[in-house]
C-alpha positions, 0 to 999 in steps of 0.5 A, a space after each residue: 338598679 338599672 342593668 348597666 349600673 352592675 357592668 360598670 361597678 364589676 369594671 371599677 372592681 377591676 380598675 381598683 384591685 389592680 391600683 391596690 396590687 399596684 400601691 401593695 408592689 409600691 409599699 404605699 400603705 395609704 393608697 392599698 387600704 384607701 383601694 382596699 376600702 373602695 374594693 370593700 365599697 364597691 363589693 358590698 354595692 355589687 352583692 347587694 344585686 343578690 344573685 345577679 350581682 354575684 355573676 357580674 363579679 365571678 365574670 372576673 374570674 377569668 380575667 386575663 389580668 390575673 390580678 383581678 381573677 384574684 381578687 374577684 377570686 378572694 371576693 367570690 370565694 364563699 359562693 363559689 368555691 370551685 372556681 376562685 380555687 382553681 383561680 387561688 392554686 393557679 395564682 399560687 404556682 405562679 410565684 411572685 406577690 400575687 403568688 403568695 398571696 393567693 397562697 396565703 389566702 388557700 392556705 387559710 381557707 383549707 386552715 378553717 381560719 377564712 375570713 370573708 374579706 
């Protein structure tokens, strides 16, 4: 993959994460499922690039947009565990829907029942 495509894919992942969160908040199951599929596909394409792809995705852990940081944390949990857990713990403490979802992810990880998205 050409170097310039990876940042575009990561930006698209961030856009899809925000759209997914919006759909969940709106209780629009069809739109949420469509965005979840888009996120899955983008993740597969990004990580197909190996370490470069995983590192590109990890940049989103530092996103100012907490929805984006949270989605990146969920998808990076297996290979960037420490940083991902930090993000999820911070989000879980913030409350709201995003905090709840982060808390569920943490609980699953800590109970050993985590399944990669």
